[in-house]
C-alpha positions in Angstrom: -0.1 0.0 -0.1 1.3 3.4 -1.0 2.2 5.7 2.0 0.0 8.7 2.7 1.6 12.1 2.5 1.1 15.6 3.9 2.3 18.7 2.0 5.0 20.6 4.0 3.2 23.7 5.7 4.1 26.6 3.5 6.3 29.4 4.9 4.5 31.9 2.7 1.7 33.3 4.9 4.0 34.4 7.8 7.0 34.9 5.7 5.1 37.1 3.2 3.4 39.2 5.9 6.8 39.8 7.7 8.5 40.7 4.4 5.9 43.2 3.2 5.7 44.9 6.7 9.4 45.5 6.6 9.5 46.6 2.9 10.9 50.0 2.2 8.9 50.7 -1.0 5.2 51.2 -1.5 5.3 48.8 -4.4 7.9 46.0 -3.9 7.3 44.0 -7.1 7.8 46.3 -10.3 6.6 45.1 -13.7 10.1 44.1 -14.6 10.6 42.1 -11.4 7.1 40.4 -11.8 8.0 39.3 -15.4 11.2 37.8 -14.1 9.4 36.0 -11.4 7.0 34.5 -13.9 10.0 33.3 -16.0 11.7 32.0 -12.8 8.8 30.0 -11.6 8.8 28.3 -15.0 12.3 26.9 -14.2 10.8 25.0 -11.3 9.8 22.3 -13.8 13.4 21.4 -14.3 13.4 20.4 -10.5 10.3 18.3 -10.8 8.0 20.9 -9.2 4.9 22.3 -10.7 5.2 25.9 -11.5 1.2 26.3 -11.6 1.2 25.6 -7.9 2.9 29.0 -7.1 0.2 31.5 -8.3 1.6 31.4 -12.0 -1.9 32.1 -13.5 -2.7 34.9 -11.3 0.7 36.6 -11.6 0.1 36.7 -15.5 -3.1 38.6 -15.2 -3.2 42.5 -15.6 -6.1 43.2 -13.2 -4.1 43.1 -10.0 -3.6 46.2 -7.7 0.0 47.1 -6.7 -0.9 45.6 -3.2 -2.2 42.4 -4.6 0.7 41.9 -6.9 3.0 42.4 -4.1 1.1 39.9 -1.8 0.8 37.3 -4.4 4.3 37.5 -5.8 6.0 37.5 -2.5 4.0 34.4 -1.5 4.8 32.7 -4.6 8.6 33.4 -4.3 8.7 32.6 -0.5 6.9 29.3 -1.1 8.9 28.2 -4.2 12.1 29.0 -2.3 11.1 27.0 0.6 10.1 24.0 -1.5 13.4 24.3 -3.5 15.4 24.2 -0.3 13.8 21.7 1.9 11.3 19.9 -0.1 7.6 20.5 -1.0 6.6 17.4 1.1 7.0 17.1 4.7 9.2 13.9 5.0 7.9 13.1 8.6 4.4 12.7 7.2 5.8 9.9 4.9 8.1 8.4 7.4 7.7 9.5 11.1 11.1 8.2 11.8 12.8 10.8 9.7 15.6 12.6 11.6 17.7 14.4 9.0 18.7 18.0 9.5 16.9 20.4 7.1 18.8 23.1 5.3 18.3 26.7 6.2 18.4 30.2 4.5 17.5 33.8 5.2 14.8 34.1 2.4 13.9 37.6 3.2 17.5 38.9 2.9 17.8 37.0 -0.5 14.6 38.3 -1.9 15.1 41.9 -0.7 18.5 41.8 -2.4 17.1 40.1 -5.7 14.3 42.8 -5.9 16.7 45.7 -5.4 19.3 44.5 -7.9 16.9 43.1 -10.4 18.4 39.5 -10.0 15.0 37.7 -9.5 16.2 35.6 -12.5 18.2 32.6 -10.9 17.2 33.6 -7.4 15.5 30.3 -6.8 18.1 28.1 -8.3 20.6 28.8 -5.5 18.4 26.9 -3.1 18.6 23.5 -4.8 20.8 20.7 -3.6 24.4 21.1 -4.7 25.3 17.3 -4.7 26.3 15.9 -8.1 23.7 13.0 -7.8 20.8 15.7 -7.8 22.6 17.5 -10.8 22.6 14.3 -12.7 19.0 13.5 -12.0 18.1 17.1 -13.2 20.0 16.7 -16.4 18.3 13.2 -17.2 14.9 14.8 -16.4 15.7 17.3 -19.1 16.9 14.7 -21.4 13.8 12.5 -21.2 11.4 15.5 -21.5 13.1 16.3 -24.7 11.9 13.1 -26.3 8.5 12.7 -27.9 7.5 9.8 -25.4 6.1 7.3 -27.7 3.8 4.7 -26.2 5.4 1.3 -25.4 4.2 -2.2 -25.9 3.1 -3.1 -22.5 2.9 -6.5 -20.9 -0.3 -7.2 -19.0 -0.4 -8.1 -15.3 -0.6 -11.8 -14.4 1.1 -14.7 -12.7 4.9 -15.1 -13.2 6.0 -16.3 -16.5 8.5 -19.2 -16.2 10.7 -20.7 -18.8 8.8 -23.1 -21.1 5.4 -21.4 -20.6 3.4 -20.4 -23.6 0.7 -17.8 -23.7 -0.6 -14.5 -25.0 1.5 -12.7 -22.2 4.6 -14.4 -23.2 4.2 -12.9 -26.8 3.7 -9.6 -25.1 6.9 -10.0 -23.4 8.6 -10.8 -26.6 7.1 -7.8 -28.4 8.5 -5.6 -25.7 11.9 -7.2 -25.6 12.1 -6.6 -29.3 11.2 -3.0 -28.9 13.9 -2.7 -26.2 16.5 -4.2 -28.5 17.1 -7.3 -26.4 15.3 -9.8 -28.9 15.5 -10.3 -32.6 12.4 -9.1 -34.4 11.5 -12.5 -35.7 11.2 -14.2 -32.2 7.3 -14.0 -31.7 6.6 -17.6 -30.8 4.5 -16.7 -27.7 6.7 -19.2 -25.6 9.2 -18.6 -23.0 11.9 -20.4 -25.0 15.6 -20.3 -24.4 16.2 -17.2 -26.5 13.4 -15.2 -24.8 14.6 -16.3 -21.4 18.1 -15.2 -22.3 16.8 -11.8 -23.2 14.8 -11.6 -19.9 18.0 -12.3 -18.0 19.7 -9.6 -19.9 17.1 -7.1 -18.8 17.3 -8.3 -15.3 21.1 -7.8 -15.3 20.6 -4.3 -16.5 18.0 -3.6 -13.8 19.9 -5.3 -10.9 17.2 -8.0 -10.5 17.6 -11.7 -9.9 18.7 -13.1 -13.2 16.4 -16.2 -13.2 14.7 -15.6 -16.4 11.3 -15.4 -14.8 9.0 -12.5 -15.5 7.7 -11.9 -11.9 6.5 -8.5 -10.4 9.8 -6.8 -10.5 10.7 -7.8 -13.9 7.3 -6.9 -15.2 7.8 -3.4 -13.8 11.2 -3.1 -15.5 9.4 -4.2 -18.9 6.7 -1.5 -18.5 8.9 1.3 -17.5 8.5 4.0 -20.0 9.9 7.5 -20.4 7.1 9.0 -18.3 7.7 6.4 -15.5 11.3 7.4 -15.4 10.4 11.0 -15.3 8.2 10.3 -12.4 10.9 8.3 -10.6 13.4 11.2 -11.2 11.0 13.7 -9.7 10.5 11.6 -6.6 14.2 11.1 -6.1 14.9 14.9 -6.6 12.4 15.6 -4.0 14.2 13.2 -1.5 17.4 15.0 -2.1 15.9 18.2 -1.0 15.1 16.6 2.4 18.7 16.0 3.0 21.2 18.4 4.8 23.5 20.3 2.5 26.6 18.8 4.2 26.4 15.1 4.4 29.9 15.1 6.0 33.4 15.2 4.6 33.6 11.6 5.5 30.4 9.9 5.6 28.4 6.6 4.9 25.5 6.4 2.8 23.3 3.1 2.8 20.7 3.1 0.0 17.8 0.7 0.9 16.5 0.5 -2.8 20.0 -0.2 -4.1 21.0 -2.8 -1.6 24.3 -1.0 -1.0 26.3 0.9 1.4 28.9 3.4 0.2 31.6 5.3 1.9 32.5 8.8 0.9 35.4 11.2 1.4 35.4 14.7 0.1 32.4 13.8 -2.0 34.2 11.0 -3.7 32.9 7.4 -3.3 35.5 5.1 -1.7 34.0 1.8 -1.7 30.6 0.1 -2.4 29.4 -2.8 -0.4 26.4 -5.1 -0.8 23.8 -4.9 2.1 20.8 -6.8 3.3 17.9 -4.5 4.3 14.6 -4.9 6.0 11.8 -7.0 4.4 8.6 -5.3 3.3 6.8 -6.2 6.6 9.8 -4.9 8.7 11.0 -2.0 6.6 14.5 -0.3 7.4 13.7 3.2 8.6 15.2 6.2 6.7 17.2 8.7 8.9 20.4 10.3 9.4 22.6 9.9 12.5 26.3 9.5 13.2 28.6 6.5 13.8 30.3 6.6 17.3 31.7 3.3 17.9 32.2 -0.2 16.6 31.7 -3.5 18.6 33.7 -6.6 17.7 32.2 -10.1 18.6 29.1 -8.4 19.8 26.3 -9.9 22.0 23.1 -9.6 20.4 20.5 -8.0 22.6 17.5 -9.3 20.7 14.8 -6.5 20.3 11.7 -7.3 22.2 9.5 -7.4 18.9 11.8 -10.2 17.5 12.0 -12.0 20.7 8.2 -12.2 20.9 7.5 -12.7 17.2 10.3 -15.0 16.2 12.2 -16.4 19.1 9.5 -17.3 21.3 7.8 -19.6 18.6 11.0 -21.1 17.8 11.8 -21.9 21.5 8.3 -23.3 22.1 9.0 -25.8 19.1 12.5 -26.6 19.9 13.6 -25.7 23.4 17.1 -27.0 22.9 17.7 -24.2 20.4 18.2 -21.8 23.3 21.5 -23.3 24.4 22.4 -24.7 20.9 22.2 -21.2 19.4 23.9 -19.4 22.3 21.0 -17.5 23.7 21.0 -16.4 27.2 17.6 -15.7 29.1 17.3 -12.8 31.6 14.4 -11.8 33.8 12.9 -8.2 34.3 15.5 -7.7 37.1 18.5 -8.7 34.8 19.0 -12.1 36.5 20.2 -15.1 34.2 17.4 -17.7 34.1 18.3 -21.3 33.2 16.5 -22.1 29.9 15.3 -25.5 31.4 13.4 -23.7 34.1 11.2 -21.7 31.5 7.8 -23.2 30.5 7.9 -21.7 26.9 4.5 -22.9 26.0 2.9 -21.0 28.8 3.7 -17.7 27.2 2.4 -15.7 24.4 3.7 -12.8 22.5 1.7 -10.5 24.7 2.9 -11.7 28.1 6.4 -13.0 27.3 8.4 -11.4 30.3 12.0 -12.3 29.5 15.0 -10.5 27.8 17.0 -12.6 25.2 20.7 -12.2 24.4 22.8 -14.2 22.0 26.5 -14.6 23.0 29.4 -14.0 20.4 30.0 -16.9 18.3 29.6 -18.3 14.7 25.7 -18.3 15.0 25.4 -14.8 16.4 22.9 -12.8 14.3 25.3 -9.8 14.2 28.3 -11.8 13.1 31.7 -10.5 14.1 30.9 -6.6 13.8 28.4 -4.2 14.9 28.7 -0.6 13.7 26.8 1.6 16.1 25.0 4.9 15.8 22.5 4.9 18.8 19.2 5.7 17.7 15.5 5.3 18.6 14.8 2.7 15.9 17.4 0.3 17.3 19.0 0.1 13.8 22.6 -0.3 13.0 25.0 -1.9 10.4 26.3 -5.3 11.3 27.8 -8.4 10.0 25.8 -11.7 9.5 26.6 -15.3 9.7 24.4 -15.9 6.6 26.8 -14.4 4.1 25.7 -16.4 1.3 22.6 -14.2 1.1 24.8 -11.5 -0.4 24.9 -13.5 -3.7 21.1 -12.7 -4.3 20.1 -9.4 -6.2 17.1 -8.8 -4.2 18.0 -8.6 -0.6 15.0 -7.2 1.4 15.4 -9.9 3.9 16.2 -8.6 7.3 14.1 -7.7 10.3 15.0 -3.9 9.8 18.7 -3.6 10.6 21.4 -3.3 7.8 23.6 -6.4 7.2 26.7 -5.4 5.3 29.3 -7.5 3.3 32.8 -7.0 4.2 32.0 -5.4 7.6 35.8 -5.7 8.8 36.7 -3.5 5.7 34.1 -1.1 6.6 35.3 -1.0 10.2 38.8 -0.4 9.0 37.8 2.6 7.0 35.8 4.0 9.9 38.7 3.7 12.4 41.4 4.9 9.9 41.6 8.1 12.0 41.6 6.4 15.3 44.9 5.7 16.9 45.6 2.1 17.9 43.0 0.6 15.5 44.8 -0.5 12.3 43.8 -3.5 10.5 46.0 -5.8 12.6 44.6 -4.5 15.8 41.0 -5.2 14.4 42.1 -8.7 13.3 43.4 -9.4 16.7 40.2 -8.1 18.4 38.1 -10.2 16.2 40.4 -13.3 16.9 39.8 -13.1 20.7 36.1 -14.1 20.3 35.4 -11.6 23.1 33.2 -8.5 22.8 35.5 -5.4 22.3 34.5 -2.0 21.8 36.4 0.6 19.5 35.4 4.3 19.8 35.9 6.3 16.7 38.1 9.4 17.3 35.6 11.6 15.4 32.0 10.6 14.7 31.2 9.7 11.1 27.9 10.8 9.7 25.6 8.0 8.4 22.7 8.4 6.2 20.1 5.6 5.6 18.4 6.7 2.4 15.8 5.4 -0.2 16.7 6.4 -3.8 15.2 4.5 -6.7 17.0 6.7 -9.3 20.9 6.8 -8.9 24.0 7.3 -10.9 24.9 4.2 -13.1 28.7 4.9 -13.0 28.8 5.9 -16.7 27.4 9.3 -16.6 23.8 8.3 -16.7 21.0 7.2 -14.4 20.0 3.8 -13.1 16.5 3.0 -12.3 15.8 0.7 -9.4 12.8 -1.4 -8.3 10.7 0.5 -5.8 10.8 -2.4 -3.3 8.9 -0.5 -0.6 6.4 1.2 -3.1 7.2 4.5 -1.8 7.6 6.6 -5.0 3.7 6.9 -5.5 3.2 8.8 -2.3 5.9 11.3 -3.1 4.5 11.8 -6.6 1.1 12.4 -5.2 2.4 15.1 -3.0 4.3 16.7 -5.9 1.2 16.7 -8.0 -1.1 18.1 -5.4 -1.5 21.9 -5.3 -0.5 23.2 -1.8 -3.6 24.2 0.1 -2.2 27.5 1.3 -1.5 28.5 -2.3 -4.8 27.7 -3.9 -6.4 30.8 -5.5 -9.4 32.2 -3.4 
């Protein structure tokens, strides 16, 4: 189900009133400045915003008094500036856990200067995100809009199409693959034959999907993605960039849920990309920003109460021996260790389970050998996993919310590179002890858990990812909805 969305409360009413109260001239907006504003609002389309949402129609009319023009023009500029700076939508309405710092600006000072110097043109552009990824999305949005978006041969919804199947939908797949240049024009058998399956696998490889040759839900979305779909995807992701702080950190970590990867950055340059496993659709990984403070090697796993009740209690009821076999420790509400043999597991339910569960360091520990900590209200962090074979999968929305990362030792080494006494040899020695060991970073490193479905492809273009949590539609709904505070009376 798509997330609901609330439009960010406009700064315009109060900001407009304050600005006009402090204005020095009786008429703030001259004819020249109004004309420049009309043209400037038109540039919002290049950022995925709708110019019509900012009084554009009324500004173009000639029946406004000077006072009305000042009011409407100031309101339009203030609102557009606020939306360019920190987004049209309130990210908290989409995801209540959102904690990233928003960007800030002195709109009144900027507008006063622009009006006085006749530089309204270009005055809104300065509030756009400066990150290269945003610039790339903006460029691809312009490129796509230049095309005369021709209709594509769509594949209808239905059950997964597997190798060997024959149907009208299989023929639709072949038509679309031919259109995409992945299949020869004479291949219209209506059967998922070897040639067609190979073409499907080629598409899946391009899209970062599991290369199984099966046309399931994700592959179907990739087949049916036309230019307009890409345009919408870009607009949603440009809005997400406006929610982030201007400074992500000279050295920072960025984990993209939709991309199943975590990237380390230094001075704006990617250093290394590692595969990650993220929360499944029922236990989605939250989106937020924080800072990494310390790392724990050979960590105990303090099993979250929700997982203890929903997962571990049913397991222990079915197999009481799993408690000791998997290295779990049971503690009561006072923190005392409770012998597992003394617990009548079947007498408890998820609603009355009174115990705290911990798992000792070891080969079966759910956190593996490394836990990278940025204490937060969601109890989410980056960590190792004993199930490293899962990194071979392309679709990795498999966890209970935390982010499992490939090569956690290498990531820890990068994080600790400025911390005295924690070179690779010291890290390896700490891991080898098998005992829980904490390493505090000399300086905290910002970490951003983000959700981008349109990202750089590494070759100067954009790669479009599967919207695994079905979040893009909510953002688009908000972008396409006229702000209530700006509707014409």
